[in-house]
N, C-alpha and C positions, 0 to 999 in steps of 0.2 A: 971451290966447297964453301966459303966463307960467306961468299957472296950468297949462297942459297938459304943460308941459316934464315936470313929475315924474309924471306919470300915465301908467302902464307899460298899462293896457287901452284896449284899442279896442276898441269893441264891431262885431262885421262886419254888417250891413246889409242888406237886400237891392238885387241890385244893379236896375241899371232897366232899363225894356221893352227898348233897344238894347242893352243889354250881356246881358241874358237870352238875344236872338237869336243873338248872335256867340254865347254861348257855346253855343248850339245845333245850331248850324251847324256848332262848330270838335269838339262830342261825338258826332256823327254824322259827319263827317271822320276821327275819331281813332275811331270805331269799324267805320267801312269800312277804313280800315287794319288795325288789330287785325286785320277778318277776313278782310283780304286776307294777310296774313302769317301767319295759322295756315293757308288753303287752300295755300300757296307750301311750307310748313312740312310737310304731307300728302303734294301732290306730291312732293314731294322724296323722302321717306321709301317712299312708294309704288313709287316712281321703283327707287332702292336697294332694297328687296324685288324684285322682278322683277327685277334684273340679280344678285342672289345666286342666285335660284332659277335661274338661267340658267346661271351658273355649276355649280350641282349636277349640271346635264341635260348628258350623256355621248352620248347617241345623236344622229348626225348623218347624217339623209338622203340616200343615194345618188340622186340626181337624175340622168336620163341627157339627157343634155341635145344629144343627136343631131339634125342640121338636119334628118335628111330625114323627122324622124318632126312637127317642126314642120310639115312645107310639107304632109302627107297631109292631103286631106280628110276630113270628116269618112262620106263616104260609104264611101270606100275604108279607113279605118281599121273601119267597123263590117262591109263584109265580110272583111276580112281575118279581124279580130275570130270574124263567122260560121264561118267557113271552117277556122278553129282549132278552134274549139266539135264541130264538123263532124266534122272528125279524131280528135279524142280521142274523141269518144261513137262512135264507127267501132271504133278499138279496142278501149275496154272491151265492148262489143258483143262483139268477137270472141274478144276473152278470157272473156271470160262463158259463151258459145258451148266455145270449148275445154274449157275447163274444165267443164262439165254432159256433154260426148262423154266425157273421162274417167274419171266417176264414171258412166256409162254401162256404160262397159267393162268397170271394176270388177267391176260385179253380173256374178252366177256364175247365180241364177237367170231361168228363162226362162218364162213361162207358156207353155202352149197353149191357144190360143182357139180356137173353133170361130164361126167369122164366121157362120154360118147356121144358126138351129136345125133339128131332127133332123125333125120332122112336116115343115116346110116341103119338108126334102129328099127325102122317101119320097113328096112331091106329094102332099099331104095337105093340104088346107083345115083349119085350126086350127074347132075347133067353137065353136058362139055359147057364151056365157058361161052363160044356163038350162040349157043340156045339158049340162056340164061340170060343173056345181054337181049335177043331179041323178044324172047317173054317180057322182061323189063320195056320195053321200046313196047312191045305192043300193050301193058298193060296201060303205061304211062298214056298211048295215045288216047285209048280209051277215054281215061279218064280227063283229058283235056278236052274232047268230043261231048261229055255230058256238062261240064263247065260249061263249056261255049253253050249247047241247048241250055241249059241253064239260066244264063245272063241273055240270053232271048229271047225267053220265056218271059221274064222278070221286065225285060226292055217293055215287051207288050204290053204284058198289066202296067206299066207308068205311061205308055200312051194313050192308052183308053186310058186310065184313070184321068190323065191331067185333060183328057180331050172330054168324058165326063164333065169333070170341073169345069170348064171355058162355058160348056152345053148349058147348067145352072148358074154360074154367073154372071150368062147373057141374058137370062130369059129369068121374070119376077115369079116371085114363090106361088103363087092365087094359077099365074098358067102352067105350072110341072103339077100342082092339083087337079088341077083339069086335064093333065094329057094320061096323069095315071089315072085317074076314073074313066077314061075311056076305057 
C-alpha cells in the first residue's frame, strides 16, 4: 500500500453488474426528469405566448344575457325567426313591386296590340296550309309574268329607239326634213 501512495494514476474499471443496473435506472430517471422539465418549459412558453396574443386582441363581443331568450324553447325560437324572415321577405317583395310599378309608369310608349287576328274578325276560317302555299305560288307566278312582259315591252321600245337613232344618224338633217314634209 505504501507503493500506492505515490501513484496518482487510478485505472477506471468497468463497474460490476449491480452497479450497472443501478446506473441504468438512474439514467432512466435522469432522462425522464430531463424530459419532464423540457415539457414543463415548453408548456410555460406556450401559455406565455397565448397570453401575449390575447393581450393584443382588442375585440370583446357583446353577449346578450337576457333571461327571456334563455327560457325560450327551440320551437318558439324557430317560429319567431321564421316569422321575422317571412316579414322581411314580404317587405322586400313589396319594395321590388313598387319599384317596378314606378318604372312602368315612367315609360311613355304604349303599344297598341290587337288581341284577335283580322281573318277571324271577318268570320273567315283560315285556309289550310297547302291552299295558302298554292295561292302564294300563283301570285308569285303572275307577278313574274307581269315583270317579264314589262321587260319585253321595254326591250322593244329600246330597240325601236336604237333603230330610229341609227336612221337619224345615217341621214342628213335636210333629207329628214324633206321626208317629214311628204
